[in-house]
N, CA, C and O atoms as a GROMACS GRO file, in nm:
protein
  640
    1MET      N    1   0.080  -0.145  -0.027
    1MET     CA    2  -0.013   0.005   0.005
    1MET      C    3   0.108   0.117  -0.049
    1MET      O    4   0.209   0.066  -0.097
    2ALA      N    5   0.101   0.236  -0.044
    2ALA     CA    6   0.134   0.328  -0.126
    2ALA      C    7   0.064   0.452  -0.022
    2ALA      O    8  -0.049   0.498  -0.009
    3ARG      N    9   0.193   0.475   0.040
    3ARG     CA   10   0.194   0.568   0.153
    3ARG      C   11   0.240   0.724   0.116
    3ARG      O   12   0.353   0.739   0.072
    4THR      N   13   0.160   0.830   0.131
    4THR     CA   14   0.224   0.958   0.077
    4THR      C   15   0.258   1.101   0.218
    4THR      O   16   0.175   1.130   0.305
    5PHE      N   17   0.369   1.154   0.207
    5PHE     CA   18   0.376   1.216   0.302
    5PHE      C   19   0.509   1.374   0.243
    5PHE      O   20   0.618   1.375   0.186
    6THR      N   21   0.424   1.475   0.294
    6THR     CA   22   0.572   1.591   0.261
    6THR      C   23   0.663   1.571   0.342
    6THR      O   24   0.628   1.548   0.457
    7LEU      N   25   0.808   1.574   0.310
    7LEU     CA   26   0.932   1.651   0.386
    7LEU      C   27   0.967   1.706   0.363
    7LEU      O   28   0.964   1.738   0.244
    8ARG      N   29   1.047   1.782   0.468
    8ARG     CA   30   1.076   1.920   0.434
    8ARG      C   31   1.220   1.906   0.533
    8ARG      O   32   1.228   1.836   0.634
    9VAL      N   33   1.314   1.980   0.484
    9VAL     CA   34   1.372   1.972   0.451
    9VAL      C   35   1.532   2.141   0.446
    9VAL      O   36   1.605   2.197   0.365
   10GLU      N   37   1.491   2.145   0.630
   10GLU     CA   38   1.569   2.311   0.538
   10GLU      C   39   1.435   2.431   0.527
   10GLU      O   40   1.366   2.487   0.612
   11ASP      N   41   1.444   2.436   0.357
   11ASP     CA   42   1.364   2.529   0.334
   11ASP      C   43   1.238   2.452   0.250
   11ASP      O   44   1.117   2.470   0.269
   12THR      N   45   1.294   2.375   0.167
   12THR     CA   46   1.237   2.292   0.149
   12THR      C   47   1.198   2.161   0.122
   12THR      O   48   1.257   2.070   0.182
   13GLU      N   49   1.098   2.132   0.033
   13GLU     CA   50   0.965   2.074   0.079
   13GLU      C   51   0.913   1.928  -0.067
   13GLU      O   52   0.836   1.943  -0.161
   14TYR      N   53   0.987   1.811  -0.031
   14TYR     CA   54   0.970   1.690  -0.108
   14TYR      C   55   0.866   1.676  -0.075
   14TYR      O   56   0.841   1.708   0.042
   15GLU      N   57   0.740   1.614  -0.173
   15GLU     CA   58   0.657   1.545  -0.139
   15GLU      C   59   0.657   1.386  -0.196
   15GLU      O   60   0.625   1.376  -0.314
   16VAL      N   61   0.691   1.254  -0.120
   16VAL     CA   62   0.706   1.185  -0.071
   16VAL      C   63   0.628   1.068  -0.074
   16VAL      O   64   0.562   1.046   0.027
   17GLU      N   65   0.616   0.926  -0.238
   17GLU     CA   66   0.525   0.844  -0.203
   17GLU      C   67   0.608   0.732  -0.213
   17GLU      O   68   0.706   0.727  -0.287
   18THR      N   69   0.559   0.614  -0.116
   18THR     CA   70   0.599   0.485  -0.056
   18THR      C   71   0.572   0.430  -0.146
   18THR      O   72   0.468   0.482  -0.186
   19GLN      N   73   0.609   0.329  -0.229
   19GLN     CA   74   0.608   0.231  -0.331
   19GLN      C   75   0.662   0.088  -0.332
   19GLN      O   76   0.720   0.028  -0.422
   20GLY      N   77   0.625   0.047  -0.200
   20GLY     CA   78   0.696  -0.078  -0.163
   20GLY      C   79   0.842  -0.058  -0.086
   20GLY      O   80   0.854  -0.049   0.036
   21ARG      N   81   0.945  -0.053  -0.178
   21ARG     CA   82   1.083  -0.053  -0.107
   21ARG      C   83   1.098   0.084  -0.172
   21ARG      O   84   1.136   0.193  -0.127
   22ALA      N   85   1.040   0.029  -0.338
   22ALA     CA   86   1.088   0.226  -0.348
   22ALA      C   87   1.025   0.347  -0.339
   22ALA      O   88   0.918   0.346  -0.277
   23LEU      N   89   1.084   0.508  -0.411
   23LEU     CA   90   1.066   0.587  -0.290
   23LEU      C   91   0.981   0.722  -0.442
   23LEU      O   92   1.050   0.807  -0.499
   24ARG      N   93   0.908   0.712  -0.456
   24ARG     CA   94   0.915   0.847  -0.607
   24ARG      C   95   0.866   0.984  -0.500
   24ARG      O   96   0.769   1.002  -0.427
   25ILE      N   97   0.996   1.073  -0.535
   25ILE     CA   98   1.013   1.233  -0.513
   25ILE      C   99   0.947   1.298  -0.542
   25ILE      O  100   1.018   1.302  -0.643
   26ASN      N  101   0.844   1.389  -0.568
   26ASN     CA  102   0.845   1.474  -0.664
   26ASN      C  103   0.839   1.440  -0.769
   26ASN      O  104   0.908   1.509  -0.844
   27GLY      N  105   0.788   1.365  -0.813
   27GLY     CA  106   0.734   1.229  -0.902
   27GLY      C  107   0.936   1.126  -0.992
   27GLY      O  108   0.954   1.041  -1.080
   28LYS      N  109   1.017   1.193  -0.914
   28LYS     CA  110   1.077   1.052  -0.930
   28LYS      C  111   1.182   0.927  -0.879
   28LYS      O  112   1.283   0.914  -0.810
   29LEU      N  113   1.091   0.849  -0.955
   29LEU     CA  114   1.102   0.749  -0.881
   29LEU      C  115   1.249   0.673  -0.774
   29LEU      O  116   1.304   0.621  -0.871
   30PHE      N  117   1.306   0.649  -0.701
   30PHE     CA  118   1.358   0.612  -0.633
   30PHE      C  119   1.392   0.438  -0.584
   30PHE      O  120   1.293   0.379  -0.542
   31ARG      N  121   1.532   0.351  -0.588
   31ARG     CA  122   1.489   0.266  -0.505
   31ARG      C  123   1.647   0.217  -0.462
   31ARG      O  124   1.743   0.156  -0.507
   32PRO      N  125   1.597   0.293  -0.335
   32PRO     CA  126   1.720   0.282  -0.252
   32PRO      C  127   1.777   0.172  -0.219
   32PRO      O  128   1.697   0.086  -0.256
   33GLU      N  129   1.892   0.105  -0.159
   33GLU     CA  130   1.943   0.010  -0.095
   33GLU      C  131   2.009   0.011   0.047
   33GLU      O  132   2.109   0.080   0.067
   34ILE      N  133   1.934  -0.092   0.178
   34ILE     CA  134   1.968  -0.023   0.291
   34ILE      C  135   2.025  -0.095   0.290
   34ILE      O  136   2.014  -0.182   0.204
   35ASP      N  137   2.167  -0.102   0.432
   35ASP     CA  138   2.241  -0.192   0.490
   35ASP      C  139   2.219  -0.108   0.632
   35ASP      O  140   2.225   0.013   0.612
   36GLY      N  141   2.203  -0.130   0.720
   36GLY     CA  142   2.165  -0.062   0.869
   36GLY      C  143   2.190   0.099   0.835
   36GLY      O  144   2.108   0.169   0.775
   37GLU      N  145   2.290   0.134   0.873
   37GLU     CA  146   2.261   0.285   0.863
   37GLU      C  147   2.348   0.317   0.745
   37GLU      O  148   2.388   0.432   0.762
   38MET      N  149   2.422   0.234   0.563
   38MET     CA  150   2.447   0.293   0.427
   38MET      C  151   2.346   0.245   0.385
   38MET      O  152   2.298   0.136   0.416
   39ILE      N  153   2.287   0.362   0.274
   39ILE     CA  154   2.196   0.400   0.176
   39ILE      C  155   2.289   0.396   0.027
   39ILE      O  156   2.385   0.466  -0.007
   40THR      N  157   2.222   0.287  -0.045
   40THR     CA  158   2.272   0.376  -0.201
   40THR      C  159   2.191   0.414  -0.248
   40THR      O  160   2.083   0.385  -0.196
   41VAL      N  161   2.189   0.479  -0.342
   41VAL     CA  162   2.140   0.570  -0.400
   41VAL      C  163   2.174   0.608  -0.539
   41VAL      O  164   2.285   0.656  -0.564
   42GLU      N  165   2.065   0.584  -0.653
   42GLU     CA  166   2.168   0.521  -0.801
   42GLU      C  167   2.290   0.595  -0.789
   42GLU      O  168   2.338   0.696  -0.838
   43GLY      N  169   2.346   0.445  -0.647
   43GLY     CA  170   2.454   0.461  -0.719
   43GLY      C  171   2.638   0.495  -0.666
   43GLY      O  172   2.754   0.462  -0.693
   44ALA      N  173   2.512   0.633  -0.525
   44ALA     CA  174   2.564   0.665  -0.457
   44ALA      C  175   2.513   0.653  -0.277
   44ALA      O  176   2.409   0.685  -0.220
   45THR      N  177   2.681   0.572  -0.213
   45THR     CA  178   2.629   0.505  -0.094
   45THR      C  179   2.663   0.630   0.012
   45THR      O  180   2.746   0.715  -0.021
   46HIS      N  181   2.603   0.634   0.123
   46HIS     CA  182   2.611   0.698   0.220
   46HIS      C  183   2.550   0.648   0.397
   46HIS      O  184   2.470   0.559   0.424
   47ARG      N  185   2.618   0.736   0.485
   47ARG     CA  186   2.569   0.688   0.571
   47ARG      C  187   2.544   0.783   0.615
   47ARG      O  188   2.605   0.890   0.603
   48ILE      N  189   2.346   0.735   0.737
   48ILE     CA  190   2.244   0.745   0.758
   48ILE      C  191   2.216   0.780   0.954
   48ILE      O  192   2.220   0.699   1.047
   49GLU      N  193   2.191   0.925   0.957
   49GLU     CA  194   2.207   0.905   1.143
   49GLU      C  195   2.075   0.971   1.125
   49GLU      O  196   2.052   1.062   1.045
   50ILE      N  197   1.965   0.900   1.230
   50ILE     CA  198   1.918   0.980   1.291
   50ILE      C  199   1.912   1.120   1.448
   50ILE      O  200   1.968   1.150   1.553
   51ASP      N  201   1.860   1.139   1.405
   51ASP     CA  202   1.828   1.185   1.583
   51ASP      C  203   1.749   1.291   1.572
   51ASP      O  204   1.774   1.386   1.498
   52GLY      N  205   1.637   1.281   1.653
   52GLY     CA  206   1.525   1.385   1.651
   52GLY      C  207   1.440   1.451   1.537
   52GLY      O  208   1.339   1.416   1.478
   53GLN      N  209   1.525   1.564   1.530
   53GLN     CA  210   1.483   1.592   1.382
   53GLN      C  211   1.584   1.651   1.281
   53GLN      O  212   1.621   1.757   1.230
   54ASN      N  213   1.600   1.555   1.283
   54ASN     CA  214   1.805   1.589   1.223
   54ASN      C  215   1.864   1.435   1.107
   54ASN      O  216   1.908   1.322   1.131
   55ALA      N  217   1.850   1.472   1.048
   55ALA     CA  218   1.926   1.340   0.981
   55ALA      C  219   2.046   1.427   0.941
   55ALA      O  220   2.054   1.542   0.898
   56PHE      N  221   2.182   1.283   0.987
   56PHE     CA  222   2.264   1.293   0.959
   56PHE      C  223   2.364   1.244   0.804
   56PHE      O  224   2.374   1.124   0.781
   57VAL      N  225   2.412   1.315   0.736
   57VAL     CA  226   2.448   1.216   0.627
   57VAL      C  227   2.553   1.273   0.538
   57VAL      O  228   2.540   1.371   0.465
   58ASP      N  229   2.702   1.171   0.558
   58ASP     CA  230   2.774   1.135   0.581
   58ASP      C  231   2.872   1.305   0.630
   58ASP      O  232   2.949   1.384   0.575
   59GLY      N  233   2.792   1.283   0.786
   59GLY     CA  234   2.862   1.369   0.899
   59GLY      C  235   2.770   1.515   0.940
   59GLY      O  236   2.750   1.568   1.049
   60ILE      N  237   2.708   1.567   0.749
   60ILE     CA  238   2.656   1.682   0.806
   60ILE      C  239   2.497   1.660   0.825
   60ILE      O  240   2.419   1.587   0.764
   61VAL      N  241   2.475   1.753   0.936
   61VAL     CA  242   2.381   1.741   0.933
   61VAL      C  243   2.231   1.873   0.907
   61VAL      O  244   2.227   1.995   0.916
   62TYR      N  245   2.127   1.768   0.874
   62TYR     CA  246   2.067   1.827   0.767
   62TYR      C  247   1.901   1.876   0.834
   62TYR      O  248   1.820   1.784   0.818
   63PRO      N  249   1.847   1.988   0.896
   63PRO     CA  250   1.699   1.936   1.000
   63PRO      C  251   1.640   1.935   0.884
   63PRO      O  252   1.670   1.976   0.772
   64PHE      N  253   1.477   1.836   0.969
   64PHE     CA  254   1.400   1.777   0.867
   64PHE      C  255   1.242   1.811   0.921
   64PHE      O  256   1.245   1.825   1.044
   65GLU      N  257   1.117   1.828   0.872
   65GLU     CA  258   1.003   1.805   0.975
   65GLU      C  259   0.919   1.724   0.829
   65GLU      O  260   0.902   1.757   0.712
   66THR      N  261   0.876   1.586   0.927
   66THR     CA  262   0.733   1.557   0.861
   66THR      C  263   0.558   1.603   0.804
   66THR      O  264   0.479   1.674   0.867
   67GLU      N  265   0.544   1.566   0.729
   67GLU     CA  266   0.345   1.634   0.753
   67GLU      C  267   0.337   1.444   0.692
   67GLU      O  268   0.401   1.366   0.622
   68GLY      N  269   0.256   1.446   0.747
   68GLY     CA  270   0.205   1.333   0.670
   68GLY      C  271   0.206   1.144   0.697
   68GLY      O  272   0.147   1.049   0.646
   69LEU      N  273   0.314   1.160   0.812
   69LEU     CA  274   0.326   1.066   0.864
   69LEU      C  275   0.292   1.090   1.046
   69LEU      O  276   0.323   1.178   1.126
   70GLU      N  277   0.218   0.968   1.055
   70GLU     CA  278   0.208   0.912   1.194
   70GLU      C  279   0.323   0.946   1.256
   70GLU      O  280   0.426   0.915   1.197
   71GLU      N  281   0.332   1.010   1.378
   71GLU     CA  282   0.478   1.033   1.476
   71GLU      C  283   0.489   0.827   1.570
   71GLU      O  284   0.390   0.772   1.618
   72ARG      N  285   0.620   0.768   1.567
   72ARG     CA  286   0.642   0.640   1.633
   72ARG      C  287   0.758   0.708   1.691
   72ARG      O  288   0.851   0.775   1.646
   73LYS      N  289   0.698   0.642   1.879
   73LYS     CA  290   0.729   0.631   2.006
   73LYS      C  291   0.878   0.597   1.960
   73LYS      O  292   0.883   0.544   1.849
   74ASN      N  293   1.004   0.619   2.027
   74ASN     CA  294   1.168   0.533   2.013
   74ASN      C  295   1.184   0.603   1.846
   74ASN      O  296   1.220   0.507   1.777
   75ARG      N  297   1.174   0.700   1.774
   75ARG     CA  298   1.210   0.695   1.698
   75ARG      C  299   1.340   0.841   1.717
   75ARG      O  300   1.335   0.951   1.772
   76GLY      N  301   1.446   0.766   1.639
   76GLY     CA  302   1.597   0.855   1.714
   76GLY      C  303   1.692   0.847   1.748
   76GLY      O  304   1.728   0.730   1.743
   77LEU      N  305   1.805   0.949   1.806
   77LEU     CA  306   1.830   0.970   1.949
   77LEU      C  307   1.830   1.089   2.015
   77LEU      O  308   1.777   1.198   1.988
   78GLY      N  309   1.856   1.074   2.050
   78GLY     CA  310   1.868   1.235   2.221
   78GLY      C  311   1.850   1.249   2.321
   78GLY      O  312   1.887   1.162   2.399
   79SER      N  313   1.800   1.339   2.358
   79SER     CA  314   1.732   1.386   2.456
   79SER      C  315   1.562   1.369   2.529
   79SER      O  316   1.474   1.394   2.447
   80VAL      N  317   1.520   1.335   2.648
   80VAL     CA  318   1.445   1.362   2.609
   80VAL      C  319   1.297   1.230   2.526
   80VAL      O  320   1.191   1.270   2.477
   81GLN      N  321   1.339   1.084   2.534
   81GLN     CA  322   1.333   1.023   2.449
   81GLN      C  323   1.285   0.870   2.509
   81GLN      O  324   1.361   0.774   2.514
   82VAL      N  325   1.121   0.870   2.558
   82VAL     CA  326   1.060   0.707   2.636
   82VAL      C  327   1.036   0.672   2.484
   82VAL      O  328   1.035   0.731   2.376
   83GLY      N  329   1.023   0.576   2.520
   83GLY     CA  330   0.873   0.400   2.486
   83GLY      C  331   0.825   0.383   2.511
   83GLY      O  332   0.816   0.449   2.614
   84PRO      N  333   0.742   0.317   2.502
   84PRO     CA  334   0.634   0.189   2.459
   84PRO      C  335   0.510   0.205   2.673
   84PRO      O  336   0.480   0.137   2.772
   85GLN      N  337   0.503   0.266   2.647
   85GLN     CA  338   0.480   0.262   2.749
   85GLN      C  339   0.412   0.127   2.849
   85GLN      O  340   0.338   0.172   2.937
   86ALA      N  341   0.420   0.026   2.850
   86ALA     CA  342   0.439  -0.097   2.915
   86ALA      C  343   0.413  -0.131   3.033
   86ALA      O  344   0.314  -0.185   3.082
   87ALA      N  345   0.521  -0.090   3.081
   87ALA     CA  346   0.458  -0.071   3.226
   87ALA      C  347   0.455   0.003   3.243
   87ALA      O  348   0.565   0.045   3.277
   88GLY      N  349   0.342   0.110   3.243
   88GLY     CA  350   0.292   0.216   3.288
   88GLY      C  351   0.310   0.372   3.261
   88GLY      O  352   0.212   0.361   3.187
   89GLY      N  353   0.335   0.473   3.254
   89GLY     CA  354   0.360   0.548   3.150
   89GLY      C  355   0.463   0.612   3.293
   89GLY      O  356   0.449   0.729   3.329
   90GLY      N  357   0.569   0.511   3.368
   90GLY     CA  358   0.677   0.604   3.472
   90GLY      C  359   0.761   0.471   3.297
   90GLY      O  360   0.817   0.538   3.210
   91ALA      N  361   0.760   0.380   3.282
   91ALA     CA  362   0.791   0.372   3.149
   91ALA      C  363   0.907   0.390   3.114
   91ALA      O  364   0.890   0.459   3.013
   92VAL      N  365   1.050   0.371   3.129
   92VAL     CA  366   1.157   0.442   3.123
   92VAL      C  367   1.242   0.304   2.956
   92VAL      O  368   1.320   0.221   3.003
   93THR      N  369   1.230   0.298   2.868
   93THR     CA  370   1.269   0.199   2.760
   93THR      C  371   1.360   0.275   2.685
   93THR      O  372   1.362   0.397   2.666
   94ALA      N  373   1.463   0.154   2.629
   94ALA     CA  374   1.548   0.203   2.544
   94ALA      C  375   1.551   0.227   2.400
   94ALA      O  376   1.546   0.121   2.337
   95ILE      N  377   1.556   0.300   2.348
   95ILE     CA  378   1.527   0.399   2.210
   95ILE      C  379   1.594   0.262   2.145
   95ILE      O  380   1.524   0.190   2.074
   96MET      N  381   1.674   0.242   2.162
   96MET     CA  382   1.741   0.163   2.011
   96MET      C  383   1.830   0.057   2.142
   96MET      O  384   1.854   0.076   2.262
   97PRO      N  385   1.866  -0.076   2.030
   97PRO     CA  386   1.968  -0.113   2.109
   97PRO      C  387   2.089  -0.105   2.123
   97PRO      O  388   2.164  -0.109   2.026
   98GLY      N  389   2.135  -0.092   2.258
   98GLY     CA  390   2.315  -0.047   2.300
   98GLY      C  391   2.385  -0.082   2.412
   98GLY      O  392   2.395  -0.196   2.457
   99LEU      N  393   2.439   0.033   2.461
   99LEU     CA  394   2.542  -0.047   2.559
   99LEU      C  395   2.548   0.061   2.664
   99LEU      O  396   2.625   0.155   2.644
  100ILE      N  397   2.464   0.059   2.793
  100ILE     CA  398   2.427   0.140   2.964
  100ILE      C  399   2.619   0.168   2.886
  100ILE      O  400   2.713   0.099   2.849
  101ILE      N  401   2.578   0.338   2.899
  101ILE     CA  402   2.759   0.369   2.931
  101ILE      C  403   2.704   0.413   3.099
  101ILE      O  404   2.758   0.350   3.190
  102LYS      N  405   2.625   0.494   3.129
  102LYS     CA  406   2.601   0.492   3.266
  102LYS      C  407   2.508   0.538   3.354
  102LYS      O  408   2.472   0.654   3.332
  103VAL      N  409   2.448   0.469   3.467
  103VAL     CA  410   2.318   0.471   3.524
  103VAL      C  411   2.355   0.618   3.592
  103VAL      O  412   2.468   0.667   3.586
  104VAL      N  413   2.238   0.685   3.660
  104VAL     CA  414   2.258   0.858   3.636
  104VAL      C  415   2.197   0.811   3.779
  104VAL      O  416   2.268   0.829   3.878
  105VAL      N  417   2.009   0.725   3.803
  105VAL     CA  418   1.956   0.769   3.942
  105VAL      C  419   2.028   0.634   4.021
  105VAL      O  420   2.121   0.562   3.988
  106GLU      N  421   1.912   0.638   4.174
  106GLU     CA  422   1.915   0.483   4.230
  106GLU      C  423   1.815   0.536   4.210
  106GLU      O  424   1.789   0.648   4.163
  107GLU      N  425   1.711   0.403   4.269
  107GLU     CA  426   1.599   0.378   4.372
  107GLU      C  427   1.537   0.432   4.448
  107GLU      O  428   1.579   0.423   4.564
  108GLY      N  429   1.410   0.513   4.424
  108GLY     CA  430   1.376   0.626   4.543
  108GLY      C  431   1.438   0.731   4.534
  108GLY      O  432   1.447   0.808   4.629
  109SER      N  433   1.521   0.766   4.357
  109SER     CA  434   1.545   0.843   4.387
  109SER      C  435   1.391   0.984   4.289
  109SER      O  436   1.304   0.946   4.211
  110SER      N  437   1.410   1.100   4.327
  110SER     CA  438   1.308   1.219   4.299
  110SER      C  439   1.318   1.240   4.115
  110SER      O  440   1.296   1.360   4.112
  111VAL      N  441   1.330   1.214   4.019
  111VAL     CA  442   1.332   1.289   3.964
  111VAL      C  443   1.173   1.339   3.874
  111VAL      O  444   1.067   1.277   3.864
  112SER      N  445   1.211   1.469   3.820
  112SER     CA  446   1.100   1.522   3.719
  112SER      C  447   1.110   1.440   3.612
  112SER      O  448   1.196   1.356   3.584
  113ALA      N  449   0.946   1.499   3.517
  113ALA     CA  450   0.989   1.506   3.386
  113ALA      C  451   1.148   1.586   3.316
  113ALA      O  452   1.212   1.680   3.361
  114GLY      N  453   1.170   1.508   3.199
  114GLY     CA  454   1.288   1.501   3.163
  114GLY      C  455   1.425   1.507   3.198
  114GLY      O  456   1.517   1.545   3.125
  115ASP      N  457   1.434   1.457   3.343
  115ASP     CA  458   1.559   1.414   3.385
  115ASP      C  459   1.606   1.314   3.328
  115ASP      O  460   1.530   1.229   3.280
  116VAL      N  461   1.748   1.301   3.322
  116VAL     CA  462   1.872   1.196   3.310
  116VAL      C  463   1.825   1.124   3.397
  116VAL      O  464   1.785   1.150   3.511
  117ILE      N  465   1.834   0.959   3.293
  117ILE     CA  466   1.800   0.782   3.392
  117ILE      C  467   1.916   0.734   3.336
  117ILE      O  468   1.993   0.695   3.424
  118VAL      N  469   1.973   0.716   3.189
  118VAL     CA  470   2.042   0.682   3.240
  118VAL      C  471   2.135   0.708   3.090
  118VAL      O  472   2.120   0.820   3.040
  119ILE      N  473   2.212   0.627   3.032
  119ILE     CA  474   2.307   0.740   2.935
  119ILE      C  475   2.261   0.591   2.850
  119ILE      O  476   2.208   0.499   2.913
  120LEU      N  477   2.294   0.578   2.661
  120LEU     CA  478   2.282   0.462   2.650
  120LEU      C  479   2.361   0.521   2.534
  120LEU      O  480   2.328   0.615   2.462
  121GLU      N  481   2.500   0.430   2.527
  121GLU     CA  482   2.531   0.478   2.373
  121GLU      C  483   2.472   0.340   2.246
  121GLU      O  484   2.428   0.229   2.275
  122ALA      N  485   2.495   0.403   2.095
  122ALA     CA  486   2.455   0.306   2.024
  122ALA      C  487   2.460   0.452   1.918
  122ALA      O  488   2.430   0.571   1.915
  123MET      N  489   2.549   0.292   1.800
  123MET     CA  490   2.624   0.312   1.650
  123MET      C  491   2.713   0.516   1.676
  123MET      O  492   2.708   0.616   1.605
  124LYS      N  493   2.787   0.484   1.820
  124LYS     CA  494   2.838   0.572   1.796
  124LYS      C  495   2.862   0.673   1.860
  124LYS      O  496   2.968   0.736   1.855
  125MET      N  497   2.731   0.707   1.950
  125MET     CA  498   2.666   0.813   1.986
  125MET      C  499   2.541   0.802   2.119
  125MET      O  500   2.436   0.738   2.118
  126GLU      N  501   2.583   0.869   2.200
  126GLU     CA  502   2.535   0.887   2.314
  126GLU      C  503   2.438   0.963   2.303
  126GLU      O  504   2.432   1.068   2.238
  127SER      N  505   2.331   0.895   2.388
  127SER     CA  506   2.177   0.918   2.395
  127SER      C  507   2.096   0.943   2.563
  127SER      O  508   2.077   0.841   2.629
  128GLU      N  509   2.065   1.041   2.606
  128GLU     CA  510   2.029   1.100   2.741
  128GLU      C  511   1.897   0.968   2.778
  128GLU      O  512   1.787   1.017   2.751
  129ILE      N  513   1.891   0.907   2.800
  129ILE     CA  514   1.711   0.830   2.823
  129ILE      C  515   1.648   0.909   2.958
  129ILE      O  516   1.715   0.900   3.061
  130CYS      N  517   1.507   0.996   2.962
  130CYS     CA  518   1.533   1.074   3.022
  130CYS      C  519   1.311   1.011   3.113
  130CYS      O  520   1.220   0.930   3.095
  131SER      N  521   1.342   1.098   3.182
  131SER     CA  522   1.172   1.042   3.277
  131SER      C  523   1.073   1.085   3.185
  131SER      O  524   1.054   1.184   3.114
  132PRO      N  525   1.033   1.007   3.203
  132PRO     CA  526   0.885   1.094   3.122
  132PRO      C  527   0.796   1.146   3.112
  132PRO      O  528   0.722   1.179   3.019
  133ILE      N  529   0.800   1.170   3.331
  133ILE     CA  530   0.674   1.168   3.416
  133ILE      C  531   0.762   1.240   3.567
  133ILE      O  532   0.867   1.182   3.594
  134ASP      N  533   0.729   1.342   3.647
  134ASP     CA  534   0.761   1.364   3.695
  134ASP      C  535   0.762   1.204   3.869
  134ASP      O  536   0.698   1.099   3.865
  135GLY      N  537   0.814   1.229   3.934
  135GLY     CA  538   0.778   1.050   4.005
  135GLY      C  539   0.908   1.016   4.083
  135GLY      O  540   0.997   1.098   4.104
  136VAL      N  541   0.911   0.907   4.118
  136VAL     CA  542   1.006   0.852   4.267
  136VAL      C  543   1.017   0.708   4.119
  136VAL      O  544   0.935   0.644   4.055
  137VAL      N  545   1.228   0.721   4.128
  137VAL     CA  546   1.245   0.594   4.079
  137VAL      C  547   1.222   0.432   4.131
  137VAL      O  548   1.287   0.380   4.221
  138LYS      N  549   1.137   0.379   4.068
  138LYS     CA  550   1.062   0.253   4.112
  138LYS      C  551   1.172   0.114   4.097
  138LYS      O  552   1.183   0.008   4.159
  139GLU      N  553   1.223   0.159   4.015
  139GLU     CA  554   1.348  -0.005   3.988
  139GLU      C  555   1.387   0.003   3.834
  139GLU      O  556   1.343   0.019   3.720
  140VAL      N  557   1.526  -0.024   3.929
  140VAL     CA  558   1.668   0.010   3.744
  140VAL      C  559   1.698  -0.135   3.694
  140VAL      O  560   1.731  -0.254   3.702
  141SER      N  561   1.668  -0.044   3.649
  141SER     CA  562   1.666  -0.253   3.598
  141SER      C  563   1.857  -0.324   3.540
  141SER      O  564   1.921  -0.428   3.558
  142VAL      N  565   1.874  -0.212   3.479
  142VAL     CA  566   1.993  -0.204   3.435
  142VAL      C  567   2.091  -0.143   3.442
  142VAL      O  568   2.083  -0.023   3.415
  143LYS      N  569   2.272  -0.222   3.496
  143LYS     CA  570   2.348  -0.086   3.504
  143LYS      C  571   2.468  -0.062   3.381
  143LYS      O  572   2.469  -0.087   3.260
  144ALA      N  573   2.559  -0.005   3.466
  144ALA     CA  574   2.686   0.056   3.285
  144ALA      C  575   2.709  -0.114   3.249
  144ALA      O  576   2.706  -0.214   3.322
  145GLY      N  577   2.722  -0.104   3.170
  145GLY     CA  578   2.823  -0.196   3.105
  145GLY      C  579   2.738  -0.313   3.070
  145GLY      O  580   2.792  -0.422   3.054
  146ASP      N  581   2.604  -0.298   3.055
  146ASP     CA  582   2.492  -0.392   2.981
  146ASP      C  583   2.516  -0.335   2.836
  146ASP      O  584   2.585  -0.245   2.787
  147ASN      N  585   2.426  -0.430   2.790
  147ASN     CA  586   2.345  -0.454   2.674
  147ASN      C  587   2.240  -0.433   2.678
  147ASN      O  588   2.207  -0.439   2.796
  148VAL      N  589   2.118  -0.400   2.586
  148VAL     CA  590   2.004  -0.354   2.610
  148VAL      C  591   1.953  -0.371   2.464
  148VAL      O  592   2.038  -0.330   2.385
  149THR      N  593   1.849  -0.415   2.408
  149THR     CA  594   1.758  -0.384   2.287
  149THR      C  595   1.697  -0.326   2.290
  149THR      O  596   1.669  -0.284   2.402
  150GLN      N  597   1.627  -0.274   2.180
  150GLN     CA  598   1.520  -0.145   2.172
  150GLN      C  599   1.410  -0.159   2.220
  150GLN      O  600   1.375  -0.252   2.148
  151ASN      N  601   1.291  -0.135   2.311
  151ASN     CA  602   1.207  -0.113   2.373
  151ASN      C  603   1.213  -0.194   2.558
  151ASN      O  604   1.116  -0.228   2.626
  152GLN      N  605   1.370  -0.207   2.597
  152GLN     CA  606   1.380  -0.343   2.664
  152GLN      C  607   1.368  -0.200   2.778
  152GLN      O  608   1.430  -0.096   2.758
  153VAL      N  609   1.277  -0.224   2.897
  153VAL     CA  610   1.270  -0.174   3.048
  153VAL      C  611   1.344  -0.130   3.089
  153VAL      O  612   1.316  -0.166   3.204
  154LEU      N  613   1.421  -0.079   3.100
  154LEU     CA  614   1.556  -0.002   3.192
  154LEU      C  615   1.525   0.091   3.332
  154LEU      O  616   1.616   0.116   3.411
  155ALA      N  617   1.458   0.115   3.342
  155ALA     CA  618   1.377   0.237   3.472
  155ALA      C  619   1.234   0.238   3.502
  155ALA      O  620   1.159   0.249   3.405
  156ILE      N  621   1.182   0.227   3.622
  156ILE     CA  622   1.039   0.274   3.590
  156ILE      C  623   1.042   0.373   3.722
  156ILE      O  624   1.103   0.362   3.828
  157VAL      N  625   0.956   0.470   3.673
  157VAL     CA  626   0.959   0.601   3.791
  157VAL      C  627   0.804   0.611   3.794
  157VAL      O  628   0.734   0.617   3.693
  158GLU      N  629   0.748   0.614   3.957
  158GLU     CA  630   0.602   0.582   3.977
  158GLU      C  631   0.582   0.725   4.055
  158GLU      O  632   0.623   0.776   4.160
  159GLU      N  633   0.511   0.755   3.966
  159GLU     CA  634   0.389   0.938   3.966
  159GLU      C  635   0.382   0.925   4.147
  159GLU      O  636   0.312   0.844   4.208
  160ALA      N  637   0.490   1.047   4.218
  160ALA     CA  638   0.472   1.054   4.309
  160ALA      C  639   0.321   1.108   4.414
  160ALA      O  640   0.327   1.106   4.537
   0.00000   0.00000   0.00000
């Protein structure tokens, strides 16, 4: 099923239609090949990383916005990222597979929404994983050096 949306990169708008693995952008068809963080389009290979509303293409940052795509939780890296609410409104989950670099809080700590709970390293970038709510840390499920999977519960914060 084809989906259409608008992509704004800096001051330019693109009309994008997905067609299976192909993309039609402003009427032109592209068949990108994706291998992890690498994407090949028309014979040129690029390293792509997404961090919130920024795309890093071969290390150059391009701010972007989309219109017409439903927002997905756990998208990208960066601060104030939380995952599905599987363990309740205070579940703090991994935004992607990675390595826990540091646990900033302890069980019983009082936190505010946006306070850093753990620091996760993935794709050579560190991401601050933050509390989604004000409350008290009920449980910390990881320690520095742990490898985690995407959506794994790292901690639970209970509303105070």
